[in-house]
C-alpha positions in Angstrom: -45.0 11.0 96.6 -47.7 12.4 99.0 -50.1 13.2 96.2 -49.7 9.7 94.8 -50.3 8.1 98.2 -53.4 10.1 98.8 -54.8 9.4 95.4 -54.2 5.7 95.8 -55.8 5.7 99.3 -58.9 7.6 98.0 -59.3 5.4 95.0 -59.1 2.2 97.0 -60.9 2.7 100.3 -62.7 -0.6 100.2 -59.6 -2.7 99.8 -58.4 -2.0 103.3 -61.8 -2.5 105.0 -65.3 -3.4 104.0 -67.3 -2.1 107.0 -68.2 1.4 107.9 -65.8 1.3 110.9 -62.9 0.5 108.6 -63.9 3.4 106.4 -64.0 5.7 109.3 -60.6 4.5 110.5 -59.3 5.1 107.0 -60.6 8.7 107.1 -58.8 9.2 110.4 -55.6 7.9 108.8 -56.0 10.4 105.9 -56.3 13.3 108.4 -53.2 12.1 110.2 -51.4 12.0 106.8 -52.3 15.6 106.1 -51.4 16.8 109.6 -48.2 14.7 109.9 -46.3 14.2 106.6 -43.8 11.9 108.3 -46.4 9.2 108.3 -46.4 9.0 104.5 -43.8 6.3 104.3 -45.6 4.0 106.8 -48.9 4.7 104.9 -47.3 3.7 101.6 -46.0 0.4 103.0 -49.4 -0.2 104.6 -51.2 0.4 101.3 -48.9 -1.9 99.4 -49.1 -4.5 102.1 -52.9 -4.4 102.0 -52.8 -4.8 98.2 -50.4 -7.7 98.2 -52.2 -9.5 101.1 -55.7 -8.9 99.7 -55.9 -12.4 98.3 -53.4 -14.1 100.6 -56.2 -14.9 103.2 -57.7 -17.5 100.8 -54.3 -19.2 100.4 -52.9 -19.4 103.9 -53.6 -23.1 104.3 -50.9 -25.6 103.1 -53.2 -27.5 100.8 -56.7 -27.6 99.3 -57.7 -30.4 101.7 -57.2 -28.0 104.6 -59.1 -25.2 102.9 -62.5 -26.9 102.2 -64.7 -28.5 104.8 -63.7 -32.0 106.0 -67.0 -33.6 105.0 -66.7 -32.2 101.5 -63.2 -33.4 101.2 -64.1 -36.9 102.3 -66.7 -37.2 99.5 -64.0 -36.9 96.8 -61.8 -39.7 95.7 -58.1 -39.7 96.3 -57.1 -38.8 92.8 -59.4 -35.8 92.8 -58.1 -34.6 96.1 -54.5 -34.9 95.0 -55.3 -33.0 91.8 -57.0 -30.2 93.7 -54.0 -30.0 96.0 -51.7 -29.5 93.0 -54.0 -26.9 91.5 -54.1 -25.1 94.8 -50.3 -25.2 95.0 -50.1 -23.7 91.5 -52.4 -20.8 92.5 -50.6 -20.4 95.9 -47.1 -20.2 94.4 -48.4 -17.9 91.6 -49.7 -15.5 94.4 -46.3 -15.7 96.1 -44.6 -14.9 92.8 -46.9 -12.0 92.3 -46.1 -10.7 95.8 -42.4 -10.8 94.9 -43.0 -8.8 91.7 -45.1 -6.3 93.8 -42.2 -5.9 96.3 -39.7 -5.4 93.4 -41.9 -2.8 91.8 -43.6 -0.9 94.7 -40.8 -1.1 97.3 -37.4 -1.4 95.6 -38.0 0.2 92.3 -40.1 3.1 93.6 -37.6 3.7 96.4 -34.7 3.7 94.0 -36.5 6.3 91.9 -37.9 8.6 94.6 -35.5 8.1 97.6 -32.2 7.2 96.0 -33.1 9.3 92.9 -31.6 7.1 90.3 -32.3 7.7 86.7 -34.6 5.5 84.7 -31.8 3.8 82.8 -30.1 2.6 86.0 -33.4 1.4 87.5 -34.1 -0.5 84.3 -30.7 -2.2 84.4 -31.7 -3.7 87.8 -35.3 -4.5 87.0 -35.7 -5.1 83.2 -39.2 -5.8 81.8 -40.7 -5.7 85.3 -44.0 -4.0 84.2 -44.6 -6.6 81.5 -44.1 -9.4 84.0 -46.5 -7.8 86.4 -49.2 -7.4 83.8 -48.9 -10.9 82.7 -48.9 -12.6 86.1 -51.7 -10.3 87.3 -53.9 -11.5 84.4 -52.8 -15.1 84.9 -53.7 -15.1 88.6 -56.9 -13.3 88.0 -58.0 -15.9 85.5 -57.3 -18.7 87.9 -59.0 -16.8 90.7 -62.1 -16.4 88.5 -62.1 -20.1 87.7 -62.0 -20.8 91.5 -64.9 -18.6 92.2 -66.9 -20.1 89.3 -66.2 -23.6 90.7 -67.7 -22.8 94.2 -70.1 -25.5 95.5 -73.5 -24.6 96.9 -73.0 -26.7 100.0 -70.6 -24.3 101.6 -69.0 -20.9 100.9 -65.4 -22.3 101.2 -66.0 -25.4 99.2 -64.9 -25.5 95.6 -63.9 -28.1 93.1 -62.0 -27.0 89.9 -62.9 -29.3 87.1 -61.2 -27.4 84.2 -57.9 -25.6 84.5 -56.3 -26.7 81.2 -58.1 -24.1 79.1 -56.9 -21.3 81.4 -53.3 -22.5 81.3 -53.4 -23.0 77.6 -54.7 -19.4 77.1 -52.2 -17.8 79.4 -49.3 -19.9 78.2 -50.2 -18.9 74.7 -49.1 -15.4 75.8 -45.8 -16.9 76.7 -45.3 -18.8 73.5 -45.9 -16.1 71.0 -49.2 -14.3 71.2 -48.9 -10.6 71.6 -49.8 -9.7 75.2 -50.0 -6.0 76.1 -46.4 -4.7 75.9 -44.9 -7.6 73.9 -44.4 -11.3 73.7 -43.7 -12.9 77.0 -41.2 -15.3 75.4 -39.0 -12.3 74.6 -39.7 -10.6 77.9 -38.6 -13.6 80.0 -35.7 -14.2 77.6 -34.5 -10.6 78.2 -35.1 -10.7 82.0 -33.2 -14.0 82.4 -30.4 -12.9 80.0 -29.7 -9.8 82.0 -29.8 -11.5 85.4 -26.1 -11.5 85.9 -25.8 -8.0 84.7 -28.5 -6.8 87.0 -26.9 -8.5 90.0 -23.4 -7.0 89.1 -24.9 -3.5 88.7 -26.6 -3.9 92.1 -23.3 -4.8 93.8 -21.7 -1.8 92.1 -24.3 0.5 93.3 -24.1 -0.9 96.8 -20.3 -0.2 96.9 -20.2 3.3 95.4 -23.6 4.9 96.3 -24.0 5.8 99.9 -27.7 6.7 99.6 -28.4 3.3 98.0 -26.6 1.6 100.8 -28.8 3.3 103.4 -31.9 2.5 101.4 -31.1 -1.2 101.2 -30.3 -1.3 104.9 -33.6 0.5 105.7 -35.6 -1.9 103.6 -33.9 -4.8 105.4 -36.0 -4.0 108.4 -39.2 -3.7 106.4 -41.7 -6.4 107.4 -43.1 -6.4 103.8 -39.8 -7.3 102.3 -39.2 -10.1 104.9 -35.4 -9.7 104.8 -35.3 -10.5 101.0 -32.8 -8.4 99.1 -32.9 -7.4 95.4 -30.7 -10.3 94.1 -32.8 -12.9 95.8 -36.0 -11.4 94.3 -34.4 -11.4 90.8 -33.4 -15.0 91.2 -36.9 -16.0 92.3 -38.3 -14.4 89.2 -35.9 -16.2 86.9 -36.7 -19.5 88.5 -40.4 -19.2 88.4 -40.8 -20.2 84.7 -39.0 -23.5 85.5 -41.6 -24.4 88.1 -44.6 -24.6 85.7 -43.6 -27.9 83.9 -43.3 -29.7 87.3 -46.7 -28.5 88.4 -48.4 -29.3 85.1 -46.9 -32.8 85.0 -48.3 -33.4 88.5 -51.7 -32.1 87.4 -51.6 -34.3 84.3 -50.8 -37.3 86.5 -54.1 -37.1 88.3 -56.2 -36.1 85.3 -58.2 -38.6 83.4 -56.7 -39.5 80.0 -58.5 -39.0 76.6 -60.4 -36.0 77.9 -60.4 -32.4 76.7 -58.9 -31.3 80.0 -56.0 -33.8 79.5 -55.5 -32.6 75.9 -55.4 -28.9 77.0 -52.9 -29.6 79.8 -50.7 -31.6 77.4 -50.7 -28.7 74.9 -50.0 -26.2 77.7 -47.1 -28.3 79.0 -45.6 -28.6 75.5 -45.9 -24.8 75.0 -44.3 -24.0 78.3 -41.4 -26.3 77.5 -41.0 -24.5 74.2 -40.9 -21.2 76.0 -38.3 -22.5 78.4 -36.2 -23.7 75.4 -36.6 -20.3 73.7 -35.6 -18.5 77.0 -32.5 -20.8 77.3 -31.6 -20.0 73.7 -31.9 -16.2 74.3 -29.8 -16.5 77.4 -27.1 -18.4 75.5 -27.1 -15.9 72.6 -26.9 -13.0 75.0 -24.0 -14.7 76.9 -22.2 -15.3 73.6 -22.7 -11.7 72.5 -21.2 -10.6 75.9 -18.2 -12.8 75.4 -17.7 -11.4 71.8 -18.1 -7.9 73.2 -15.4 -8.6 75.8 -13.0 -9.9 73.2 -13.8 -7.0 70.9 -13.1 -4.5 73.7 -9.6 -6.0 74.3 -8.6 -5.6 70.6 -6.8 -2.6 69.2 -8.9 -0.2 67.3 -6.7 -0.4 64.2 -6.5 -4.2 64.2 -7.0 -5.6 60.7 -6.2 -8.7 58.7 -5.4 -9.1 55.0 -7.5 -11.8 53.3 -6.5 -14.0 50.4 -8.7 -12.1 47.9 -7.1 -8.8 48.8 -9.8 -7.5 51.0 -9.2 -6.2 54.5 -11.0 -7.6 57.6 -11.1 -5.0 60.3 -12.1 -5.1 64.0 -15.4 -3.3 63.2 -16.4 -6.2 60.9 -16.6 -8.5 64.0 -19.5 -6.6 65.4 -21.2 -5.8 62.1 -24.9 -6.4 61.5 -25.9 -10.0 61.5 -22.7 -11.1 63.2 -23.1 -13.5 66.1 -20.7 -15.6 68.0 -21.5 -19.3 67.6 -18.6 -20.8 69.5 -15.2 -19.9 70.9 -12.3 -21.7 72.5 -8.6 -22.2 72.6 -7.0 -24.1 69.7 -3.4 -25.1 68.7 -2.5 -23.9 65.2 0.2 -26.1 63.8 2.9 -24.2 61.8 4.9 -25.3 58.8 7.8 -26.2 61.2 5.6 -28.5 63.3 5.2 -26.1 66.2 1.9 -25.6 67.9 0.8 -22.0 68.6 -2.0 -21.1 71.0 -4.8 -19.1 69.4 -8.3 -18.1 70.4 -10.7 -19.2 67.8 -14.0 -17.3 67.2 -16.7 -19.0 65.1 -18.9 -16.2 63.8 -21.9 -16.3 61.4 -19.8 -16.2 58.2 -16.2 -16.5 59.3 -13.7 -18.3 61.5 -11.2 -16.0 63.2 -7.9 -16.8 64.9 -6.6 -14.3 67.6 -3.5 -14.3 69.7 -3.1 -12.6 73.1 -0.3 -10.2 73.8 0.0 -7.9 76.7 -3.6 -8.4 77.7 -4.7 -7.5 74.2 -6.0 -9.5 71.3 -4.6 -9.2 67.8 -5.1 -11.2 64.6 -2.9 -14.3 64.6 0.0 -14.3 62.1 1.2 -17.9 61.3 3.1 -18.8 58.1 1.7 -15.7 56.3 -1.8 -17.3 56.2 -4.9 -15.2 56.7 -6.2 -15.4 60.3 -9.8 -15.0 58.9 -11.4 -17.9 57.1 -14.6 -17.4 55.2 -17.1 -20.1 55.8 -18.1 -20.3 52.1 -16.5 -23.3 50.5 -14.9 -24.3 53.8 -14.2 -28.0 54.2 -13.5 -29.7 57.5 -11.6 -33.0 57.6 -10.1 -35.2 60.4 -6.4 -35.7 60.6 -5.4 -39.3 60.1 -4.0 -41.1 63.1 -4.7 -38.0 65.2 -7.9 -38.0 67.2 -7.5 -34.4 68.3 -6.5 -32.7 65.0 -8.6 -31.5 62.1 -7.9 -29.8 58.7 -9.6 -26.6 57.6 -9.5 -26.4 53.8 -10.6 -23.1 52.3 -11.4 -23.7 48.6 -11.9 -20.0 47.7 -11.6 -18.6 44.2 -8.6 -16.5 45.3 -6.6 -19.6 46.2 -7.0 -22.6 48.4 -5.5 -22.6 51.9 -5.2 -25.5 54.4 -5.0 -25.1 58.2 -4.1 -27.8 60.7 -5.4 -27.1 64.2 -5.6 -29.3 67.3 -7.8 -29.4 70.3 -7.3 -30.6 73.9 -9.6 -33.7 73.5 -11.4 -35.8 70.9 -14.8 -34.6 72.1 -13.8 -31.0 71.7 -12.6 -31.6 68.2 -15.9 -33.3 67.3 -17.8 -30.4 68.7 -15.8 -27.9 66.7 -16.2 -29.9 63.5 -20.0 -30.2 64.0 -20.4 -26.5 64.7 -18.3 -25.4 61.8 -20.2 -27.7 59.4 -23.5 -26.3 60.6 -22.3 -22.7 60.2 -21.1 -23.5 56.6 -24.5 -24.9 55.8 -26.1 -21.7 57.0 -24.0 -19.6 54.7 -25.7 -20.8 51.5 -27.5 -17.5 51.2 -24.2 -15.6 51.2 -22.8 -17.9 48.5 -25.9 -17.2 46.4 -25.1 -13.5 46.8 -21.6 -14.2 45.4 -23.1 -16.0 42.4 -25.4 -13.0 41.8 -22.5 -10.7 42.0 -20.5 -12.7 39.5 -23.4 -12.9 37.1 -23.9 -9.1 37.4 -20.2 -8.5 36.6 -20.6 -10.7 33.5 -23.7 -8.9 32.4 -22.0 -5.6 33.0 -19.3 -6.6 30.6 -21.9 -7.5 28.0 -23.6 -4.1 28.4 -20.3 -2.4 28.0 -19.6 -4.2 24.7 -23.1 -3.5 23.6 -22.7 0.2 24.3 -19.4 0.2 22.4 -21.0 -1.4 19.4 -23.9 1.0 19.4 -21.6 3.9 19.3 -22.6 5.3 22.8 -19.6 6.5 24.8 -21.5 8.1 27.6 -20.0 6.7 30.8 -23.1 7.5 32.8 -25.1 4.8 31.0 -22.8 1.9 31.8 -20.6 1.9 34.8 -17.2 0.2 34.4 -17.6 -1.5 37.7 -20.4 -2.6 40.1 -21.7 0.2 42.2 -22.1 -2.2 45.2 -19.2 -4.6 45.9 -19.5 -7.7 48.0 -16.8 -6.6 50.4 -16.6 -2.8 50.2 -13.9 -0.9 52.0 -16.4 1.9 52.7 -20.1 1.5 53.4 -22.0 2.2 50.2 -24.9 4.7 50.0 -27.4 1.9 49.8 -30.4 4.1 50.5 -29.6 6.4 47.5 -28.9 3.5 45.1 -32.0 1.7 46.2 -34.2 4.8 45.9 -32.9 5.5 42.4 -33.4 1.8 41.4 -37.0 1.8 42.7 -37.8 5.1 41.0 -36.4 3.9 37.7 -37.8 0.4 38.1 -41.4 1.7 38.4 -41.2 2.6 34.7 -40.4 -0.9 33.6 -42.9 -3.4 32.4 -42.9 -7.2 32.7 -42.5 -7.8 29.0 -39.4 -7.1 26.9 -39.9 -4.0 24.8 -38.7 -5.5 21.6 -40.7 -3.2 19.4 -38.9 -0.2 20.7 -36.2 1.3 18.7 -32.6 0.1 18.9 -31.4 3.3 20.5 -33.5 2.7 23.6 -32.0 -0.8 24.3 -29.0 0.4 26.1 -31.0 2.7 28.3 -33.4 -0.1 29.2 -30.5 -2.4 30.0 -29.0 0.3 32.2 -32.3 0.5 34.1 -32.4 -3.2 34.5 -28.8 -3.2 35.8 -29.9 -0.8 38.6 -32.6 -3.2 39.6 -30.2 -6.2 39.5 -27.8 -4.3 41.7 -30.6 -3.6 44.2 -31.3 -7.4 44.3 -27.6 -8.1 44.9 -27.4 -5.8 47.8 -30.3 -7.4 49.7 -32.6 -10.0 48.1 -35.4 -9.1 50.5 -35.5 -5.4 49.5 -36.8 -6.2 46.1 -40.1 -7.5 47.5 -42.0 -4.3 46.5 -45.5 -4.0 45.1 -44.5 -3.7 41.4 -42.0 -6.6 41.1 -41.0 -9.9 42.7 -37.7 -11.7 42.8 -38.9 -14.4 40.4 -40.2 -11.7 37.9 -36.9 -9.8 38.2 -34.9 -13.0 37.4 -37.2 -13.6 34.4 -36.7 -10.1 33.1 -32.9 -10.3 33.5 -32.8 -13.6 31.6 -35.0 -12.3 28.8 -33.0 -9.1 28.5 -29.8 -11.1 28.4 -31.2 -13.1 25.5 -32.3 -9.9 23.7 -28.8 -8.4 24.1 -27.2 -11.5 22.8 -29.4 -11.6 19.7 -28.8 -7.9 19.1 -25.0 -8.4 19.3 -25.3 -11.1 16.6 -27.4 -8.8 14.4 -25.1 -5.8 14.8 -22.5 -7.0 12.3 -25.1 -7.4 9.5 -25.4 -4.3 7.2 -28.7 -2.3 7.3 -31.0 -5.0 8.5 -34.1 -2.8 8.4 -33.6 -1.9 4.7 -33.2 -5.5 3.6 -35.9 -7.1 5.8 -38.6 -4.6 6.9 -40.6 -7.3 8.7 -37.6 -8.6 10.7 -38.7 -7.0 14.1 -42.0 -8.7 14.1 -40.4 -12.1 13.1 -37.7 -11.6 15.7 -40.3 -10.7 18.3 -42.3 -13.8 17.5 -39.1 -15.9 17.7 -38.3 -14.5 21.1 -41.8 -15.1 22.3 -41.7 -18.7 21.1 -38.3 -19.1 22.8 -39.7 -17.6 26.0 -42.7 -19.9 25.9 -40.5 -22.9 25.3 -38.2 -21.9 28.1 -41.2 -21.5 30.5 -42.6 -24.8 29.4 -39.3 -26.6 30.0 -39.1 -24.9 33.4 -42.6 -26.1 34.3 -41.7 -29.6 33.2 -38.6 -29.5 35.3 -40.6 -28.3 38.3 -43.3 -31.0 37.7 -40.6 -33.6 37.5 -38.9 -32.3 40.6 -42.2 -32.3 42.4 -42.9 -35.8 41.3 -39.5 -36.9 42.5 -40.1 -35.2 45.8 -43.5 -36.8 46.1 -42.0 -40.2 45.4 -39.3 -39.6 47.9 -41.9 -38.5 50.5 -44.0 -41.6 49.7 -41.0 -43.8 50.1 -40.1 -42.1 53.4 -43.7 -42.5 54.5 -43.7 -46.2 53.7 -40.3 -46.7 55.4 -41.7 -44.8 58.4 -44.8 -47.0 58.5 -42.7 -50.1 58.3 -40.5 -48.9 61.1 -43.6 -48.0 63.2 -45.0 -51.5 62.6 -41.7 -53.1 63.5 -41.5 -51.0 66.6 -45.1 -51.8 67.5 -44.4 -55.5 67.1 -41.3 -55.2 69.2 -43.2 -53.2 71.8 -45.9 -55.9 71.8 -43.3 -58.6 72.3 -41.7 -56.6 75.1 -45.0 -56.0 76.7 -45.8 -59.8 76.6 -42.4 -60.6 78.0 -42.9 -58.0 80.7 -46.3 -59.4 81.5 -44.9 -62.9 81.7 -42.1 -61.7 83.9 -44.5 -59.8 86.1 -46.6 -62.9 86.5 -43.5 -64.9 87.4 -42.5 -62.2 89.9 -46.0 -62.4 91.4 -45.8 -66.2 91.8 -42.3 -65.9 93.2 -43.5 -63.2 95.6 -46.4 -65.4 96.7 -44.1 -68.4 97.3 -41.6 -66.3 99.2 -44.5 -64.9 101.3 -45.7 -68.4 102.2 -42.1 -69.5 103.1 -41.8 -66.4 105.2 -45.0 -67.2 107.0 -43.8 -70.8 107.7 -40.5 -69.6 108.9 -42.2 -67.1 111.2 -44.4 -69.9 112.6 -41.3 -72.1 113.2 -39.5 -69.2 114.7 -42.4 -68.7 117.1 -42.4 -72.4 118.1 -38.7 -72.3 118.6 -39.0 -69.3 120.8 -41.7 -70.9 122.9 -39.6 -74.1 123.3 -36.6 -72.1 124.2 -38.7 -70.2 126.8 -39.9 -73.5 128.3 -36.3 -74.8 128.4 -35.1 -71.7 130.1 -37.9 -72.0 132.6 -37.0 -75.6 133.4 -33.4 -74.7 133.7 -34.3 -72.0 136.2 -36.3 -74.6 138.2 -33.4 -77.0 138.2 -31.1 -74.2 139.4 -33.5 -73.3 142.2 -33.8 -77.0 143.3 -30.0 -77.5 143.3 -29.6 -74.3 145.3 -32.2 -75.6 147.8 -30.4 -79.0 148.1 -27.0 -77.3 148.5 -28.5 -75.1 151.3 -29.9 -78.2 153.0 -26.6 -80.0 152.7 -24.8 -77.0 154.1 -27.3 -76.8 156.9 -26.9 -80.5 157.7 -23.1 -80.2 157.7 -23.1 -77.2 160.0 -25.5 -79.0 162.3 -23.3 -82.0 162.4 -20.3 -79.9 163.0 -21.9 -78.1 165.9 -23.1 -81.3 167.5 -19.7 -82.9 167.3 -18.1 -79.8 168.8 -20.6 -79.9 171.7 -19.7 -83.5 172.8 -17.0 -84.0 175.6 -13.5 -84.7 174.4 -13.2 -88.1 176.2 -16.1 -90.2 176.9 -15.4 -93.3 179.1 -16.6 -96.4 177.6 -19.9 -97.5 179.0 -21.4 -100.7 178.3 -25.1 -101.0 178.8 -26.1 -104.4 178.1 -29.4 -104.2 176.4 -29.4 -107.6 175.1 -26.8 -110.1 174.2 -27.2 -109.6 170.5 -26.4 -105.9 170.6 -23.3 -106.4 172.6 -22.1 -109.0 170.4 -22.5 -106.9 167.3 -21.0 -103.6 168.7 -17.6 -103.8 166.9 -19.3 -103.8 163.6 -21.0 -100.4 164.0 -20.1 -97.6 161.6 -19.1 -94.2 162.8 -22.5 -92.8 162.1 -24.2 -95.6 164.0 -21.7 -95.2 166.8 -22.5 -91.5 167.0 -26.2 -92.3 167.1 -25.6 -95.0 169.7 -23.5 -92.6 171.8 -26.2 -90.0 171.6 -28.8 -92.5 172.7 -26.6 -93.4 175.7 -26.2 -89.7 176.6 -30.0 -89.3 176.5 -30.5 -92.3 178.7 -27.9 -91.2 181.2 -29.8 -88.0 182.0 -33.2 -89.0 183.2 -33.7 -85.8 184.9 -33.9 -83.9 181.6 -36.9 -85.0 179.8 -37.1 -84.9 176.0 -38.7 -81.9 174.5 -40.3 -81.4 171.2 -37.2 -79.8 169.9 -35.0 -82.8 170.7 -37.6 -85.0 169.3 -37.7 -83.0 166.1 -33.9 -83.1 165.9 
């Protein structure tokens, strides 16, 4: 580790500082590293931190609008600003993702190798395909960074405007979707990484529980400022989620990109390709999960588990994990017995078979119900619904060994429909295997013909014609396919494309035996016959021609001494065979032309139907658009009317509020006036009461004749007038007390 650190520091002195003072400081750090080896760990973290944060300075702002100058941003329209913000977000998140990958590689993986001292296999289980991901995302970010530098504006150093980003995305996403990039296709890389996500997390937890050194390492890295308290499972989850972020960002960039431009076309293609990659990754994850489930079931089966098939062959446990076998679907089903009982079974739909298992003592075995085989070959398998039973279905195996019918039930109608759809799809994919069965049957028939021919020719050598096929469709033991294929190829190189009819009769059986070897090679694997000297079509033609030759030879065998009676017979027979071959080829060509014409007519009809449907859809779309426009216009009118009504109501409400305010003000004035009058009345009453209480209790009657009229009208005075009159008398009876202003006022 020290040598590696020193080498890295010496190679990259300018990444940590660009000035001479920084270089001097770096030299001092190197001297300290040499004198004090304990500082190596801090130096490693510092170097990694400097590498990761080398480009982070340019992406510290939250958006592009805050990165460029304010005047430059104001010159752009809103759509351009929003588009640049999304592109900036894409580059910023890509940098963060790259930082996460660096942390996983340079901190966690390096520490697990050097400090925890785990082997390469264990580290690879936690971080699969990490180097390939680092290389790809380094190149991706470097391409976007280069585009940013080339888009810099001359007005300012920090101002830039990226006009084209679709070509960069299209080029890099092409590495995702299938182009070979450094260590492999990124579609497979992300598929493998995401598929092994759960396995990596489980293995991490297992290490954390049983490895004390690994526990200390994880605890130590929890305090590392570079890691920022992120653990390994969180980093793995971030990597698996990154690929799902690209479609969202690309859709947002497309939203603010002008249509019918090259940039828009490139972005659309990149978006379609990244969606294709995500679909492929999901498919890889699904296949891996199904393989894991099949592996779990296989591990819970007994090693000697086997099932007897209808044709006499034996299906063993090892056949479930054979080459080409994949799990398509699994689930619990109810197998209906002859007595009407329903038995729980675990159904496994494989590539070419449907298997029923039953669980016993935490182990799986092949189900045994009514002496029926628990393994159903998908060739000639028919699936039918059960009448008046929405959760039942019939499985009818129409094999040559004898038909069998199974009645199974599911827990719901939807589950039954799913099973029926998947089984039918699997049956359709088994057409190639059925073709192999036909080839095998044809070879058995030809083998019988060759045996008869050998017997008629007087040859009894068993090495020329085997009494059985060397390669069986369901062998109990694996055949030596490599030896058979090598012998067939070596002997087939000596064959020619024409039938050697001019050879002597004694070479016919030997030639037929050679052709049989080649036919057996084709039956083993049709793709293995694609060698430089022969093709499948040529091999079939040779077989048919040879079969016709042998049939004619068998017919001529019973005739006595054909050569002596007709010396020119071989040439005539050869001409006849050539004419028959030409006629057969001509008929085949006619059939192919007729089939091509039928296919062309069908395609033309499909095209016309598709054009009619497109026209009908366009007319419907036009009508819908016109209706929508009319409805939109009505909505605008209704909105305008409602707006006017709202304005009128607002004006009326304002008038009502003003009137209400005036009424409230008048009411408050009336209340104040009434209070004032009540106060005056109370004051008057209190004054009267006080005056009455101040008068003497008994006042002798005094009659002061003022005039005769006043005396005469005295009895008619009211109490108030009498009070006033008495008060006047009192005032007159006290001449010594002159009236003051107060009394006058009262």
